[in-house]
N, C-alpha and C positions, 0 to 999 in steps of 0.2 A: 316245836312246830316246824322250824326251819329244817331240822334234821330229818323229820318224817317226810317232808316234801322232797328233799334231796334223795332220800331212799326210794320213794315212789318213782321219781324221774330215772334213777339208776336202773331200777327193775324194768321200767318201760323200755329203756334203751337196750337192755339186754335181750328182751323178748322180741323186739322189732325184726332183727335179721331172721329169726326162726320163722316168723309169720311170712316174711317176704320169700324165704326159701321154699316154704310149703306151697305158696301160691305159684312160684315159678316151676316147681316140680309138677304140680297139677297141669299147668300150661304145657310143660314139656311132654307130659303123657298125652294130652290132647293132640299136640302136633305130631307125636310119634304115631298115633292112630291115623292121622291124616296122611302122614308119609307112607304108611302101609297101604292105604287106598291108592295113593299116587303110584307107588311101585307096582301094585296089582294091575292098575290100568296100563302102565308102561309095559309090563310083562305080557299083557293081552294085546299089546299094540293098539290101544284104544286112545287115540289123540283127543277125541271128543270127551271121553271120560276124564282125562287130565284137565282139559279146558274147563270142565264143570267145576273144578276145584278153585278156579280163579274168580275174583271179583270182576264185574264189568269194567272194561278198560285196563284190566290187569296186563302185566307184561313179564316175559322171561328175557333175561339178559345173559348171553353166553359169549363165547369167543367170537361168534360171527356178528354180534350186535344185539340191539333191542328188538324184540318181536312182540307184537300184540295179537297176531294170528296164532294163538297157542296151539290149536289142533293142527294147523298147517305146519307149524314148526316141528311138532313131534312126528307128524307123518314123514317129514324129511329125514328126521333122525332114524325112524324105522326103515326107510328106504335105503339109508346108508348101511344098514345091516345090524344096528343095535336092537337087541330084543330082550335084554334082561337088566333090571335095575335093583340094586339093594341100597336102602337109604337109612342112615342113622341120624338121630337128633341129639346134638351135644348140649346145646343151651337154648333156653327160651326165656324171654323177659317181656313183661308187659310195659307198654309205653303210656297207656291210658286205659280207660274202660273198654274201648273198642279197637285198640291197636296193639300190636305186639311184634316182636322180632324173634327169629330163631335161626340157629346155625347148625350145620352138621356136615356129614360126608356122604358121598354117593359113590357107587361102583357100578358102571355100566359095561356090559359085554355083548358080544355078538360076533358075526362074521361078515366080511366083505363078500361081494359077489364072486371074487376070485377064490374064496375059501379061507383067506388069511384072517386070523382072529383079530377082533377088536376088543380092547380092554383099557378102560379109562377110569381112574379114580380121581375124585376131585372134592372140592369144598363148595358148599352152597350157603346162601343167606337169603332169608325170606322176610318180607314185611307182610303182616296179616291185618285184615280189618274184620270186625264183627258185623255180620249182616243177618238179620232175622234169627238170632240165637246161634248162628254157625260162624266158624272162622272161614274166611276166603283169602286166597293169596292175592295180594295187590301187586307185588313184584318179587320175582325170584331171580337171583343171580347165581350162576353155576359156572365154575371154571376148573379145568384140570389142575391137579397139584403140579407144582414145579418139579423138575427132575432134581434128584439129590445133588448137592455140590460135589464137584470132582476133586 
């Protein structure tokens, strides 16, 4: 009896990481689709479309600070000359039934009014909340990668 209980426990422990990984992979795929919509709206220079991906009261945190006017923040980014965004999702993890985190990389490009190219690669982290069966961004932090050490 004791041996069979130990065996069942051992088997259960072995299968738990596989279940968690499968769930995280599904979540990662969901956020990758959301990132594609985000990038598509960015590439169309549609700040309102990006803002629609955020939960009420959501915020973006970048090198200039915390911003709750999502559409206005992106309109400023577009006016600066950025017009193309590529986003990857590296990791996704559930925190509860209606909360999750994800991290990844972005690459934004464009041109200044002077014609000088703009090219920024950085890392992002987002907290998501489930609302009405959909994920919404509660907070997105995005910062340029540090230059390589000399």
